[in-house]
C-alpha angles and dihedrals in degrees: 000000000000089000092051092049091048090051092050092050090048093050092046090050092050089049092052092047092047091049091052090046092051091049092051090048091052091048091049090054092067107104116210115209115195110212119192118219135172119228130356099301104124105126096105091054091066094072088041088061090046090053090053097050094103092045095062089237121137123196117219112194115217112192124209127195099227145003097266095072117051099063093053090044089054093047090050092052095246089124133021101222138000131210111185108094144067126234096262091055093048092049091052090049092050092048096046101036102029094234120170097224132135138187115246101178147001126254118168144332116228116204108225110231139193113233132189139178092195108047138032102211137027089242087071094063112116135211110285096014118156121239121188118218133176113275097220114096101241101042091039089049091048089051091054090051088055090052090049092052088051087058095245099116141007122227136205103265093209090071092068119193097347110054121158131215089266088062093064107116098176127034108161095178093045089233117191115226119212111200111209137165104274098240091055096052100087090059089057095058094102091053101049135052092239142342140208107231128188117238100249093047091047088052093048090050092051096249119155113209091207094052107025106034115096092194137013139161110239115231108212099167141009117244119205092232097043103135092207097064109120115235146193108243132202135177113277091248090056100050091112095038105142095214093050092048088053088056089054091049091049090053095049094066133114094246090057090048089052093053091049093050096041097043103039103033098210098330086107131020125200109253106199131090121257 
């Protein structure tokens, strides 16, 4: 009888230990993916996490204060992916900093708008007025392209998608351009005639592109080679990482598109096919 009882206790102990081991094994199988973002725009990542629930993948959002930080953090291995920039910005970062980074999927396109607290239309701009634009080359250049489309300036065509203020060849109103770190531009609206503001910073500041923008370029369709499509970026060595590609697939789903459209009302537009 004692031997039987001892055997039962032994088997029970093994079962408990095995159960604990299995639980630990299941817990260890959860893969945490750190995704770097700029600003407070995280709503679309909630359905992404929902889409990944059966994959044992957990998204951990890492927020950065400005655009100069997430690519270096990714290259240094502090995060696994980032999702804050468009193709033109990434290409400039790669060329100037020598980073081994690559896009692995599309997210959104954010129409770049001109906002003002002083005027209601670009036709009301006066000679010598100040306009704030982002001080990084790609977003600043994109802002200048918006102003060119609005008929306010003319740019050197040879500079392509990333012109600088020095590439302005015609400026009839002699507008003065104030180059500022993108996240600080909304706070300058009371002090300038108008400002080019990136979508995420406009959102964080409570600006509505349909109500508050005095000029914007409508985006009717997404072109495959559009350099202003925002992307999910990985290190070059991780471009085929199965887990990271599952994150991309989880993002490129109808429920994510619905959140983008319902939450941001045209501030951002889903930028993937189907």
